[in-house]
C-alpha positions, 0 to 999 in steps of 0.5 A, a space after each residue: 852611375 844613379 837609377 833613376 827609377 829606383 830614386 823615384 820609388 824611394 822618394 815614392 816610399 818614403 814620403 810619408 816618413 820624411 813628412 812626419 819628421 817635418 812636422 815634429 821639426 815644425 813643432 819644435 822648432 815654432 814652439 821654441 822660438 816662441 820662447 825668445 821673449 825677455 821675461 821668459 829669458 829669466 824663467 829659462 834662467 832660473 832653471 838652468 840654475 836650478 839643473 846646470 848640468 842638465 841644461 849644459 849636457 844638453 848644449 842649452 847652458 847660454 840662450 844667447 844675446 842674439 837669436 841666431 844664438 838663442 836658436 844654435 842653442 835651443 834648437 841646434 845643439 840638440 834637437 836637430 841633431 837628435 830628431 834627424 839622427 832617428 830620421 837617418 836610422 829609420 831610412 837606412 833600415 829602408 833603403 839598404 836593411 829592409 831590402 836585405 832582411 825581406 830577400 827583397 834585395 834580390 827582385 833589385 840585383 835582378 834588374 839590368 842595373 848593376 849592383 854599384 849602381 844601386 848602391 849608389 842610388 840609395 846612398 844618393 837619396 839618403 844624402 838628399 833627405 838629410 840635406 833637405 832636412 836642413 834645408 826645412 828646417 833652417 828655412 822655417 826657422 828664417 821665415 818663422 824669425 822673419 815673422 816674429 822678429 823681423 830683421 833679428 836673424 843675422 842670416 850670415 851665421 845662422 847659413 853657416 850653422 846650417 851648413 856646418 849642420 848638414 855635413 855633421 849629419 851627413 857624416 852620421 849617414 855615412 856611418 850608418 850606410 857603411 855598417 849597413 855595407 860592411 857587416 854581412 847581418 844588416 841589422 848588426 851592421 844598422 845596429 853598429 852604425 847607428 849605435 856609434 851615432 849615439 855613442 858619440 852624442 852620448 860622449 858630447 853631453 858627458 863632456 858638456 856635463 862638467 870639467 872632468 869629463 871635458 876630455 870626452 869631447 876628443 872622442 867624437 866629431 860632433 865637437 867640430 859641429 860648435 854651434 855657439 860660435 858658428 852662429 855668434 859669427 866666430 869660428 871657421 867653415 874648415 872642420 865642415 868641410 871636412 866633415 863633409 868629405 869625410 862623409 862622402 869618402 865613407 859612402 864611397 867606400 860602403 857603395 864599394 864594400 856592397 858592391 863586392 861582398 857576398 849577400 846571401 838572398 
């Protein structure tokens, strides 16, 4: 079902890209964690009071009372969604759209591997990359927190936060993968899938900007990822399970569509 040589090839091709995003995540996580300080917290509160709608749109309206809540608001509320989404779009382009546009998909299909196996391998690599990114981000925050603020990061709420983030990003990845698999023009498919993900983020930001926009939260799956509630140890993991199962279904549908569609190579 999986083409191991293709997975190895994609890993070799995409290590530089993954390393770049790991470096960016490291930079942001390190900077944000240094801001977990009472004095800086007062400065952030003053900035929030001066620009309440802007801070609310980016999910930073409440710094919280614990380290987990602080990270949920200032990292997981926006940065750890937006940065991995850029990585997902670039990876989807390299894994599917790029092969179709440059004609190299014909080279892959000329191998003894069936088309379903090739598509499933690319989907697996994308899912694995997302999970590794979340594991790296969460592990980095946990390690830095243990070094800078020993004993202050509640492990169970933080674990639930990262599992839910992985489920949501998996869903966004499945939308990008499905768009390229389904539409005849791979570039249009990537634009449709990636554009839909960006639209969901914009709707989520608008829904947090004021009461008159709250109804927009029902138009985006990002509402199922309540980072603040998860960091407080509240809420259920059922939304994360639904997101992940939906993502798997969309990946499977994308593989099936790609297997049956006509390709102009």
